[in-house]
C-alpha positions in Angstrom: -118.2 -32.5 49.5 -119.7 -30.3 52.5 -118.3 -27.5 51.4 -120.7 -24.6 51.2 -119.7 -22.1 48.4 -121.4 -18.7 47.4 -120.7 -17.8 43.8 -121.2 -14.4 43.0 -121.4 -14.5 39.0 -124.0 -12.9 36.5 -122.8 -14.4 33.5 -125.0 -17.9 32.8 -122.1 -19.7 30.8 -119.3 -18.7 33.6 -121.8 -20.1 36.3 -122.5 -23.0 34.3 -118.8 -23.8 34.0 -118.3 -23.5 37.7 -121.4 -25.4 38.5 -119.7 -28.4 36.6 -116.5 -27.9 38.1 -117.4 -27.8 41.5 -120.4 -30.4 41.1 -119.5 -32.2 44.4 -119.8 -28.8 46.6 -123.0 -27.3 47.6 -123.0 -24.2 45.4 -125.5 -21.1 45.9 -125.5 -18.7 43.0 -126.1 -15.0 43.1 -126.1 -12.6 39.9 -124.7 -9.2 41.5 -122.7 -8.1 44.7 -125.7 -6.6 46.4 -127.2 -10.1 46.5 -123.7 -11.5 47.7 -123.8 -8.9 50.5 -127.1 -10.0 51.5 -126.5 -13.7 51.8 -123.2 -13.6 53.5 -125.0 -11.5 56.0 -127.3 -14.2 56.7 -125.7 -17.1 55.8 -122.4 -19.1 56.6 -120.1 -20.1 53.4 -117.0 -22.1 53.4 -116.0 -20.1 50.6 -117.0 -17.1 48.3 -116.3 -16.8 44.8 -116.6 -13.2 43.8 -116.5 -12.3 39.9 -115.4 -8.5 39.8 -117.8 -7.5 37.1 -121.1 -7.6 37.9 -124.2 -5.2 37.9 -125.7 -3.2 40.7 -122.7 -3.8 42.8 -119.4 -5.0 41.5 -117.2 -7.7 43.1 -114.7 -5.2 44.9 -117.5 -3.2 46.3 -119.2 -6.3 47.3 -115.9 -7.6 49.1 -115.5 -4.5 51.0 -119.2 -4.9 52.5 -118.6 -8.3 53.1 -115.4 -7.5 55.0 -117.1 -5.2 57.3 -119.1 -8.1 59.0 -116.8 -10.9 57.9 -113.0 -10.8 58.2 -112.6 -14.7 58.0 -114.7 -16.2 54.9 -112.2 -16.9 52.2 -113.2 -14.8 49.0 -111.7 -15.9 45.7 -111.7 -12.9 43.2 -112.9 -14.1 39.7 -111.9 -11.8 36.9 -111.5 -11.9 33.0 -108.8 -8.9 33.6 -105.4 -10.4 34.4 -103.6 -7.3 35.0 -101.6 -6.8 38.1 -103.6 -3.7 39.2 -106.9 -6.0 39.1 -104.9 -8.2 41.8 -103.9 -5.7 44.0 -107.3 -4.2 44.1 -109.1 -7.2 44.8 -106.4 -8.0 47.5 -106.6 -4.4 48.7 -110.3 -4.8 50.0 -110.0 -8.3 51.3 -110.1 -10.9 48.6 -107.8 -14.0 49.8 -107.2 -15.1 46.5 -107.2 -14.4 42.5 -107.9 -16.3 39.7 -108.3 -15.0 36.0 -110.5 -16.1 33.4 -110.2 -18.4 31.8 -109.1 -21.2 34.5 -109.4 -25.0 34.4 -110.9 -27.3 36.8 -107.4 -28.3 38.5 -106.6 -24.4 38.8 -110.1 -23.5 40.5 -109.8 -26.6 42.8 -106.2 -25.9 43.9 -107.0 -22.1 44.8 -110.3 -23.8 46.7 -108.0 -25.9 48.8 -105.3 -23.3 49.7 -108.8 -21.2 50.8 -109.9 -23.8 53.3 
């Protein structure tokens, strides 16, 4: 319950789903990768949930930027693309796990538990 999560998700519906699934956690939302980098550079989060397709700066670029100053915070990639190449690209830039949309609450919680 004391887990602090940064959720980078530009889609309101997807964010509302995260909010419902993670209601017991402290959740902070940003809507693009540039905001994710900015908040991650000034705050400590237990986990970052990173949508890969966002405006201004996508999740891959944001993850790569965050990894320049933070090598330890788990970053979970979220995407509607479930291709092996998408997972490979996410892991290559520094994501610690990968979850394709749509996903269920139990699946999300299991990934979070592995990340911590």
